[in-house]
C-alpha positions as CSV (number, residue, x, y, z in Angstrom):
1,X,13.5,-1.8,-21.8
2,X,12.5,-5.5,-22.1
3,X,10.5,-7.0,-19.2
4,X,12.7,-8.5,-16.8
5,X,12.1,-12.3,-16.8
6,X,12.9,-13.1,-13.1
7,X,11.8,-10.7,-10.4
8,X,12.4,-11.0,-6.4
9,X,9.1,-9.9,-5.1
10,X,9.6,-8.6,-1.4
11,X,6.5,-8.5,0.5
12,X,4.9,-10.6,-2.0
13,X,2.6,-12.6,0.1
14,X,0.2,-9.7,1.2
15,X,-2.8,-8.2,-0.3
16,X,-0.9,-6.0,-2.7
17,X,1.7,-8.4,-3.3
18,X,-0.6,-11.3,-4.5
19,X,-2.1,-8.9,-7.1
20,X,1.3,-8.0,-8.4
21,X,2.4,-11.7,-8.4
22,X,-0.8,-12.7,-10.4
23,X,-0.2,-9.8,-12.9
24,X,3.5,-10.5,-13.5
25,X,3.0,-14.2,-13.8
26,X,0.4,-13.6,-16.5
27,X,3.2,-11.8,-18.4
28,X,5.4,-15.0,-18.3
29,X,7.6,-13.4,-15.5
30,X,9.3,-15.8,-13.0
31,X,9.0,-14.9,-9.4
32,X,10.9,-15.5,-6.1
33,X,8.8,-14.5,-3.2
34,X,10.5,-14.9,0.1
35,X,8.4,-15.3,3.4
36,X,9.0,-15.7,6.9
37,X,6.6,-18.8,7.0
38,X,5.8,-20.7,3.9
39,X,2.2,-21.0,5.2
40,X,1.9,-17.2,4.7
41,X,2.5,-17.4,0.9
42,X,0.9,-21.1,0.3
43,X,-1.6,-19.3,-2.0
44,X,1.1,-18.2,-4.4
45,X,2.4,-21.6,-5.0
46,X,-0.5,-22.3,-7.5
47,X,1.0,-19.6,-10.0
48,X,3.2,-20.5,-12.8
49,X,6.9,-20.1,-12.4
50,X,6.7,-18.9,-9.0
51,X,9.1,-20.1,-6.2
52,X,8.1,-19.4,-2.5
53,X,11.1,-19.3,-0.4
54,X,11.2,-19.3,3.4
55,X,13.8,-16.6,4.2
56,X,14.6,-13.5,6.4
57,X,14.8,-10.6,4.0
58,X,16.4,-8.5,6.8
59,X,19.4,-10.8,6.9
60,X,22.0,-9.5,4.5
61,X,23.3,-13.1,3.7
62,X,19.7,-14.3,2.9
63,X,19.3,-11.2,0.7
64,X,22.4,-12.1,-1.2
65,X,21.3,-15.5,-2.0
66,X,17.8,-14.4,-3.1
67,X,19.4,-11.8,-5.5
68,X,21.2,-14.6,-7.5
69,X,20.0,-15.0,-10.8
70,X,17.3,-12.3,-10.8
71,X,16.8,-9.2,-13.1
72,X,14.9,-6.9,-10.8
73,X,13.3,-6.4,-7.5
74,X,9.8,-5.2,-6.5
75,X,9.9,-3.8,-3.0
76,X,6.4,-3.8,-1.1
77,X,7.3,-4.2,2.7
78,X,5.4,-1.6,4.9
79,X,3.9,-1.4,8.4
80,X,1.1,0.9,9.6
81,X,2.0,0.9,13.3
82,X,5.0,1.2,15.4
83,X,5.7,2.2,19.0
84,X,7.1,5.8,19.0
85,X,10.5,6.7,18.5
86,X,13.0,9.4,17.3
87,X,13.2,10.1,14.5
88,X,10.5,7.3,14.0
89,X,9.5,4.2,15.8
90,X,11.4,0.9,15.6
91,X,9.1,-1.1,13.3
92,X,9.0,2.1,10.8
93,X,12.7,2.2,10.9
94,X,13.1,-1.5,10.4
95,X,10.5,-1.9,7.6
96,X,10.6,1.4,5.7
97,X,14.3,2.6,6.1
98,X,16.6,-0.4,7.0
99,X,15.1,-2.9,4.5
100,X,15.2,-0.5,1.5
101,X,18.8,0.2,2.2
102,X,19.7,-3.3,2.6
103,X,17.8,-4.1,-0.8
104,X,19.8,-1.6,-2.8
105,X,23.1,-2.9,-1.3
106,X,22.2,-6.4,-2.0
107,X,21.2,-5.4,-5.5
108,X,24.3,-3.5,-6.2
109,X,26.5,-6.2,-5.1
110,X,24.7,-9.0,-7.2
111,X,24.6,-6.7,-10.2
112,X,20.7,-6.4,-10.2
113,X,20.0,-3.3,-12.0
114,X,16.4,-2.6,-11.4
115,X,14.1,-1.8,-8.6
116,X,10.5,-0.7,-8.2
117,X,9.8,0.4,-4.8
118,X,6.1,0.8,-3.4
119,X,6.1,3.7,-1.0
120,X,3.0,5.7,0.1
121,X,1.3,8.9,-1.0
122,X,2.1,11.4,1.6
123,X,5.7,10.4,2.1
124,X,7.4,13.4,3.3
125,X,10.6,14.0,5.2
126,X,8.7,16.9,7.0
127,X,5.4,15.0,7.4
128,X,3.3,15.3,10.6
129,X,3.7,11.5,11.1
130,X,6.5,9.1,11.8
131,X,4.9,6.9,9.2
132,X,5.3,9.5,6.5
133,X,8.7,10.6,7.5
134,X,10.1,7.1,7.5
135,X,8.5,6.3,4.1
136,X,10.4,9.5,2.8
137,X,13.6,8.1,4.3
138,X,13.1,4.8,2.6
139,X,12.7,6.6,-0.7
140,X,15.9,8.4,-0.2
141,X,17.6,5.0,0.4
142,X,16.2,3.6,-2.9
143,X,17.3,6.7,-4.7
144,X,20.9,6.4,-3.5
145,X,21.1,3.2,-5.5
146,X,21.7,5.4,-8.5
147,X,23.4,4.9,-11.0
148,X,24.0,1.1,-10.3
149,X,20.4,0.3,-9.5
150,X,17.8,1.9,-11.8
151,X,14.8,2.7,-9.6
152,X,11.2,3.7,-9.9
153,X,9.2,4.8,-6.8
154,X,5.4,4.7,-6.6
155,X,3.2,6.4,-3.9
156,X,-0.3,4.9,-3.9
157,X,-3.1,6.3,-1.9
158,X,-5.0,4.0,0.2
159,X,-5.4,0.7,-1.8
160,X,-8.8,-0.9,-2.1
161,X,-9.9,-4.4,-3.5
162,X,-11.1,-7.6,-2.4
163,X,-9.1,-8.6,0.8
164,X,-7.9,-4.9,1.6
165,X,-7.6,-3.9,5.1
166,X,-9.2,-0.5,4.7
167,X,-12.9,-0.9,3.4
168,X,-13.1,-4.2,4.9
169,X,-12.0,-2.7,8.3
170,X,-14.9,-0.4,8.3
171,X,-17.1,-3.0,7.0
172,X,-16.3,-5.0,10.0
173,X,-16.9,-2.0,12.4
174,X,-20.2,-1.0,10.9
175,X,-21.5,-4.4,11.5
176,X,-20.4,-4.6,15.1
177,X,-21.3,-1.0,16.4
178,X,-24.3,1.0,16.4
179,X,-22.7,4.3,15.6
180,X,-19.2,5.3,14.6
181,X,-17.0,7.8,16.4
182,X,-14.6,8.8,13.7
183,X,-11.3,10.8,14.0
184,X,-10.1,12.5,10.9
185,X,-13.5,12.5,9.6
186,X,-12.8,15.3,7.1
187,X,-9.6,13.8,5.9
188,X,-9.4,13.5,2.1
189,X,-8.4,10.3,0.4
190,X,-8.2,9.2,-3.2
191,X,-8.5,5.5,-3.1
192,X,-6.7,3.5,-5.8
193,X,-7.8,-0.1,-7.0
194,X,-5.2,-2.7,-6.2
195,X,-5.4,-4.0,-9.9
196,X,-4.3,-0.7,-11.2
197,X,-1.3,-0.7,-8.8
198,X,-0.3,-4.1,-10.2
199,X,-0.7,-3.0,-13.8
200,X,1.5,0.1,-13.0
201,X,4.2,-2.1,-11.4
202,X,4.3,-4.4,-14.4
203,X,4.5,-1.4,-16.8
204,X,7.3,0.4,-14.8
205,X,9.5,-2.6,-15.0
206,X,9.6,-2.5,-19.0
207,X,9.4,1.3,-19.6
208,X,12.6,2.9,-19.9
209,X,10.8,6.3,-19.2
210,X,9.9,4.9,-15.7
211,X,13.6,4.8,-14.6
212,X,14.5,7.6,-12.1
213,X,10.7,8.6,-11.7
214,X,8.4,9.0,-8.7
215,X,4.8,8.3,-9.7
216,X,1.5,9.0,-7.6
217,X,-1.1,6.3,-7.9
218,X,-4.7,7.3,-7.1
219,X,-8.3,6.8,-8.2
220,X,-10.5,9.1,-10.1
221,X,-12.5,10.4,-7.2
222,X,-11.5,12.1,-3.9
223,X,-13.6,11.4,-0.7
224,X,-13.7,12.4,2.9
225,X,-13.1,9.5,5.4
226,X,-16.7,10.2,6.6
227,X,-17.8,9.5,3.0
228,X,-16.0,6.3,2.7
229,X,-17.4,5.1,5.9
230,X,-21.0,6.0,4.9
231,X,-20.6,4.2,1.6
232,X,-19.3,1.1,3.4
233,X,-22.5,1.3,5.5
234,X,-24.5,1.6,2.5
235,X,-23.1,-1.4,0.7
236,X,-23.1,-3.6,3.6
237,X,-26.6,-2.7,4.7
238,X,-25.4,-1.4,8.1
239,X,-25.8,2.4,7.9
240,X,-24.5,4.0,11.1
241,X,-24.5,7.5,12.3
242,X,-20.9,9.0,12.0
243,X,-19.8,11.2,14.8
244,X,-16.9,13.2,13.8
245,X,-14.2,13.7,16.6
246,X,-12.2,16.6,17.0
247,X,-8.3,15.8,17.0
248,X,-8.0,15.8,20.9
249,X,-10.6,13.1,21.2
250,X,-9.4,11.3,18.2
251,X,-5.9,11.0,19.8
252,X,-7.5,9.9,23.0
253,X,-9.5,7.4,21.3
254,X,-6.3,6.2,19.3
255,X,-4.4,5.9,22.6
256,X,-7.0,3.5,24.0
257,X,-7.0,1.4,20.7
258,X,-3.3,1.0,20.8
259,X,-3.5,-0.9,24.0
260,X,-5.8,-3.5,22.4
261,X,-4.8,-6.5,20.4
262,X,-4.6,-6.1,16.5
263,X,-4.2,-2.1,16.6
264,X,-7.1,-0.5,14.7
265,X,-5.9,3.0,15.1
266,X,-2.8,4.6,16.4
267,X,-2.0,8.3,17.3
268,X,0.5,8.4,14.6
269,X,-2.5,7.3,12.1
270,X,-4.2,10.4,13.4
271,X,-1.4,12.7,12.8
272,X,-1.0,11.2,9.3
273,X,-4.5,12.5,8.4
274,X,-3.6,16.1,9.1
275,X,-2.3,16.0,5.4
276,X,-4.7,15.0,2.7
277,X,-4.0,11.9,0.8
278,X,-4.6,13.0,-2.6
279,X,-2.7,13.2,-5.8
280,X,-1.0,16.4,-6.7
281,X,-1.6,15.9,-10.4
282,X,-2.5,13.2,-12.7
283,X,-3.8,10.2,-10.6
284,X,-1.9,7.7,-12.6
285,X,1.1,7.9,-15.0
286,X,1.0,7.7,-18.9
287,X,-2.6,8.8,-19.1
288,X,-3.9,5.7,-17.4
289,X,-7.5,5.9,-16.6
290,X,-7.9,4.7,-13.0
291,X,-10.7,2.2,-11.9
292,X,-13.5,3.7,-9.8
293,X,-14.3,2.7,-6.3
294,X,-18.0,2.2,-7.3
295,X,-17.0,-0.2,-10.0
296,X,-15.2,-2.6,-7.6
297,X,-16.3,-2.1,-3.9
298,X,-20.0,-3.3,-4.4
299,X,-18.8,-6.6,-5.6
300,X,-17.0,-7.6,-2.4
301,X,-18.6,-5.4,0.3
302,X,-22.4,-6.1,-0.2
303,X,-24.8,-6.8,-2.9
304,X,-24.1,-5.4,-6.3
305,X,-26.7,-2.9,-7.3
306,X,-27.2,0.5,-9.1
307,X,-28.4,1.9,-5.8
308,X,-25.0,1.5,-4.3
309,X,-23.4,3.4,-7.2
310,X,-25.9,6.1,-7.5
311,X,-26.0,6.8,-3.8
312,X,-22.3,7.0,-3.5
313,X,-22.4,9.9,-5.9
314,X,-25.0,11.5,-3.6
315,X,-22.5,11.0,-0.6
316,X,-19.9,12.8,-2.6
317,X,-22.4,16.0,-2.9
318,X,-23.3,16.1,0.7
């Protein structure tokens, strides 16, 4: 399957989208990147053959216009928080279910035959959280595009790299607080490097054997949330005592945090951590070797040194 020459990158202005945009333009792919406000994607304008367009991707008419002349779609839009609802909250419904449905309909109408959809590890119609269940419903909407729209679904674990909102969040917290009361401290994660995610997206667009497949994306190592927070403290030089909270207290903490601006944690996030966020098999497709957290995180969280890497190994043994 030849690499598509023009891609509609939906959700391309964020952390993961920027990495994918940089990777695809290195391959000579032209990009259309819609955004609600041009300022949000101004950093992408320096990339060759990239057109940033102010558009509402939830508007079917706008989507129809964006689909003109493209060969494929990469779908990245996702949200971590929503007010609660049945079967899931309105923000989850809009971003995770309604948008994939609209993308498939617009692609089919325009004759665009390829879509790569980035979902999430843990997406499950019977998952413990609204986030996980809505992600699964979005995947179902993508699969419903067959046979007109050839799809691939990617399920990454938490994604790390410069500019991430996961490790950087904890780096901010350990700098500000003398101790870390932590819900879900024993929850297990298998963080994946954003550069690996971008490379797999690019490969999926040109491989015939990626069509109709769902791939998990993870790193080489599994950590508990406590280990990750401790490692962030190590790298930043702000090692803080971690106090694991039972789920009842974690839910109470999250309920308070939901009331604050810029939600750090929600009760739905706590419910998500009931299920381990780890790959069920190979961490990446086609025998790819995932990039380790220890190879990247010291470069943007603190001083690069051997001690940071060696102590991380000790944290995993504790």
